[in-house]
C-alpha positions, 0 to 999 in steps of 0.5 A: 281310143280306136286304131285306124287301119287302111286296106292296101287299096284304101292306102293307095287311094289315100296316097293318090289324093292331093295333100290338102285332101289327105290332111282333111281326111286324116283329121276327120278319121282322127276326130272320129277315132278319138271323139266319135265325131264326124258325118257318119252314116250306116250304109244301106244294102251292104255292111259298113259306114261312110264318113263324109269329108266335103267331096270325099268319102271314107267307106269303113267297118269298125269293131270296138278297137279298130276302124278298117278303111276300105275305100278313100276317094272322091264321091262319085255315083259309083262310090257306094 
């Protein structure tokens, strides 16, 4: 099992989302942490990965025991 940790900015972004979006993102993060499942892609041009949940994205880095969520929000042209 992998632990999911939010940076302070990612936690603020997450809290500002609608309740259905927060539920979907939390479920997707849990699925990835527990089962390794999800729409994951390695970022090009910078370190990290992105998890796609519909119109939302979670930008994160990970090691063997921790997923560090750096950004949580709607996909826009400035997300990456």
